[in-house]
C-alpha positions as CSV (number, residue, x, y, z in Angstrom):
1,M,116.8,88.4,114.3
2,L,119.1,91.5,114.0
3,D,121.9,92.4,116.0
4,W,121.2,96.1,116.8
5,S,124.3,96.6,118.9
6,R,126.5,96.7,115.5
7,A,124.0,98.8,113.5
8,K,125.0,102.5,113.0
9,N,123.4,102.9,109.3
10,L,120.1,102.2,107.9
11,V,120.2,101.6,104.1
12,F,116.5,101.9,102.3
13,D,115.5,101.0,98.9
14,L,113.2,103.7,97.5
15,D,110.5,102.3,95.4
16,N,108.0,99.9,97.1
17,T,109.9,100.0,100.1
18,L,110.0,103.5,101.6
19,Y,106.2,103.7,100.3
20,D,104.0,100.7,99.9
21,A,103.5,98.9,96.9
22,S,99.7,99.0,97.4
23,T,100.1,102.7,96.3
24,L,100.9,101.7,92.7
25,L,103.0,104.6,92.2
26,F,105.6,102.6,90.7
27,N,103.1,101.7,88.1
28,K,103.2,105.4,86.9
29,I,107.0,104.6,86.2
30,E,106.4,101.4,84.4
31,V,103.6,103.2,82.2
32,R,106.2,105.9,81.4
33,M,108.9,103.3,80.5
34,N,106.5,101.7,78.3
35,Q,105.8,104.9,76.5
36,F,109.7,106.0,76.3
37,I,110.3,102.6,74.6
38,R,107.2,103.1,72.3
39,R,108.3,106.4,71.1
40,L,111.8,105.4,70.5
41,L,111.3,102.1,68.6
42,N,107.9,103.2,66.9
43,I,106.1,100.1,68.2
44,D,102.6,99.5,69.9
45,E,102.3,99.0,73.8
46,I,102.3,95.4,73.6
47,Q,105.5,95.2,71.8
48,A,107.0,97.6,73.9
49,H,106.2,95.9,77.1
50,K,108.0,92.7,75.7
51,V,111.1,94.9,75.0
52,Q,111.3,96.0,78.4
53,K,110.7,92.7,80.1
54,D,113.2,91.2,77.8
55,Y,115.8,94.1,78.6
56,Y,115.2,93.7,82.2
57,R,115.7,89.9,82.0
58,D,118.9,90.1,79.8
59,Y,120.5,93.1,81.2
60,G,119.1,93.6,84.9
61,T,117.4,97.0,84.1
62,T,115.4,98.2,81.2
63,L,117.7,101.0,81.2
64,K,120.9,99.0,80.4
65,G,119.5,97.1,77.7
66,L,118.3,100.2,75.9
67,V,121.8,102.0,76.2
68,K,123.4,98.7,75.0
69,C,120.8,97.7,72.3
70,N,119.6,101.3,71.2
71,G,122.3,103.7,72.2
72,I,120.2,106.0,74.2
73,N,121.1,108.8,76.6
74,P,120.8,107.3,80.2
75,D,119.7,110.8,81.6
76,D,117.0,111.3,78.7
77,F,115.3,108.0,80.0
78,L,115.8,108.7,83.8
79,E,114.2,112.1,83.4
80,Y,111.2,110.9,81.4
81,V,110.3,107.8,83.3
82,H,110.7,109.4,86.6
83,D,108.7,112.3,85.6
84,I,105.6,111.8,87.9
85,D,103.4,113.2,90.2
86,A,104.1,111.8,93.7
87,S,101.9,114.3,95.5
88,E,99.7,111.3,96.8
89,L,102.5,110.6,99.2
90,Q,101.8,113.5,101.2
91,Q,99.6,111.4,103.3
92,C,102.6,109.4,104.2
93,R,104.1,111.5,106.5
94,R,104.2,108.8,109.2
95,L,107.3,107.7,107.6
96,A,109.3,111.2,108.7
97,T,107.9,110.8,112.4
98,Q,109.6,107.1,112.7
99,L,112.8,107.9,111.3
100,Q,113.4,111.0,113.4
101,K,113.3,108.6,116.3
102,L,116.1,106.5,115.4
103,P,119.4,107.7,115.8
104,H,121.1,105.8,113.0
105,Q,122.7,107.5,109.8
106,K,119.9,107.0,107.1
107,Y,120.7,106.3,103.4
108,V,118.7,105.7,99.9
109,Y,120.0,103.1,97.8
110,T,117.9,103.1,94.7
111,N,118.2,101.9,91.1
112,G,116.4,105.0,90.3
113,S,117.6,108.7,90.3
114,V,118.6,111.1,92.7
115,A,115.8,113.4,91.3
116,H,113.3,110.8,91.6
117,A,114.1,110.0,95.2
118,K,113.9,113.8,96.2
119,N,110.9,113.9,94.4
120,I,109.3,111.0,96.5
121,L,110.9,111.8,99.9
122,T,109.8,115.4,99.5
123,A,106.2,114.5,99.1
124,M,106.8,112.1,102.3
125,G,108.4,115.0,104.4
126,A,111.5,113.1,104.8
127,W,114.0,114.5,102.1
128,T,116.0,116.2,105.0
129,L,116.3,112.9,107.3
130,F,118.5,111.1,104.9
131,S,122.6,111.2,105.1
132,G,122.8,110.4,101.3
133,I,121.3,109.1,98.2
134,F,122.9,106.6,96.0
135,D,121.5,106.2,92.7
136,I,122.0,104.4,89.3
137,K,124.4,107.0,87.9
138,Q,126.7,106.9,91.0
139,A,126.9,103.1,90.5
140,N,128.1,103.6,86.9
141,F,124.9,102.1,85.7
142,Q,125.5,98.7,87.6
143,A,122.1,98.5,89.5
144,K,121.4,95.9,92.3
145,P,121.9,93.0,92.3
146,Y,125.3,93.5,91.2
147,T,127.9,93.3,93.6
148,L,130.1,96.0,92.5
149,S,127.0,98.3,93.1
150,Y,127.0,97.4,96.9
151,Q,130.9,98.1,96.9
152,L,130.5,101.4,95.4
153,F,127.6,102.3,97.9
154,C,129.9,101.7,100.7
155,Q,132.8,103.5,99.3
156,Q,130.6,106.5,98.4
157,F,129.7,107.0,102.0
158,D,132.6,105.3,103.5
159,L,130.7,102.5,105.3
160,K,131.4,99.4,106.6
161,P,128.9,96.8,105.7
162,E,128.8,95.1,109.2
163,H,127.4,98.2,110.5
164,C,124.6,98.4,107.9
165,I,120.9,97.2,107.9
166,F,119.7,97.0,104.4
167,I,115.8,97.3,103.7
168,E,114.5,96.1,100.5
169,D,111.3,94.8,98.6
170,M,113.2,92.8,96.1
171,S,114.5,89.5,97.9
172,E,117.1,89.2,95.2
173,N,118.8,92.4,96.2
174,L,119.4,91.5,99.7
175,L,121.7,88.5,99.1
176,P,124.8,90.4,97.9
177,A,124.0,92.9,100.6
178,S,124.4,90.0,103.0
179,D,127.4,88.5,101.5
180,L,129.2,91.6,102.1
181,G,128.3,91.8,105.7
182,M,125.0,93.8,106.1
183,Q,122.1,92.7,108.3
184,T,119.0,92.4,105.8
185,V,115.1,93.2,106.0
186,L,112.8,92.2,103.4
187,I,109.5,94.2,103.0
188,R,107.1,91.4,102.0
189,T,105.0,92.1,99.0
190,P,102.4,90.3,96.7
191,S,105.0,90.0,93.7
192,T,106.0,86.5,93.4
193,R,109.4,87.8,91.5
194,S,110.0,90.2,94.4
195,M,109.7,87.0,97.0
196,Q,112.0,84.6,94.9
197,Y,114.7,84.3,97.5
198,A,112.4,85.1,100.5
199,D,113.6,82.1,102.2
200,D,117.2,82.3,101.7
201,L,119.1,82.0,105.1
202,R,120.6,85.9,103.9
203,V,117.5,87.3,104.6
204,H,117.3,87.8,108.2
205,L,114.2,89.7,108.9
206,H,110.7,89.9,107.2
207,V,108.2,92.5,107.7
208,D,105.0,93.6,106.1
209,S,105.9,97.3,105.8
210,V,108.6,99.6,106.5
211,H,106.4,101.0,109.4
212,E,106.6,97.6,110.7
213,F,110.4,97.7,110.9
214,L,110.7,101.2,112.2
215,M,108.4,100.0,114.9
216,Q,110.6,96.9,115.8
217,A,113.5,99.4,115.5
218,E,112.2,101.7,118.2
219,L,111.3,98.7,120.3
220,M,114.6,97.0,120.4
221,L,116.5,100.2,121.1
222,S,114.1,101.0,124.0
223,I,115.2,97.7,125.7
C-alpha cells in the first residue's frame, strides 16, 4: 500500500508505462535500434540484434555501449531510434483525463529523450500536464537503474524522494528509487525480464496498467 499523505509528486516512466506495452509501440524503437547498428557496423539483422543485447547487458543501455565501443554521437542515435509514428496513441486520451483529476505535480523520467517524450505525450493529449521531463541527456547518460541518475532527477526539479511516487514497468528500476525514499508502483507486463524483481519488498504496489493506478489514486484521495 501507498502512503498518499506524503505524496506530492507522481513520477512516471514513459515507454510501456504511460502507454500500454500491448500497443507494441516500443517495438518500433527496437527495430530502429537494429537498423542503426546494422548501418553503423555493416552487419546483418541477427548480428545487430546480438550487439544490441550485449551492449544492453554490459553497459545498461544500447546507447552507452555504442558510445563507448563505437564512438557514436549520442544525439544521432537518439534522433534516429525515436523517429517513430506515435499517432496510434491518439486513442489513449483517457490518460490526460485521469491525470487532470489529480492535484500532484507530474513528471516523466525516461531513459529516452525529451523529444521522444514530447512526441508520445502530444499524441496522447497529455504534454501540457507534466511539470518536467527528465531524459537520458540530463542524466549525463547515466540511465536507470544507476543511483546517480535518480539523484540527478531529484536535483533537477528540487524534489524530496519521500514526496515522490515512482511508476515504472521495469521492476529493477524501482529498487534504487525505493532505496532513496520514494514509494514505488510496478506496472505488470508479460516480460520476464521486466518482472525480475517484482516480489522485492521495495516494490510497494503492483497494478496492471497506469489507468488502474490512477483510478486507485483518485479513489484514495476521495476518502
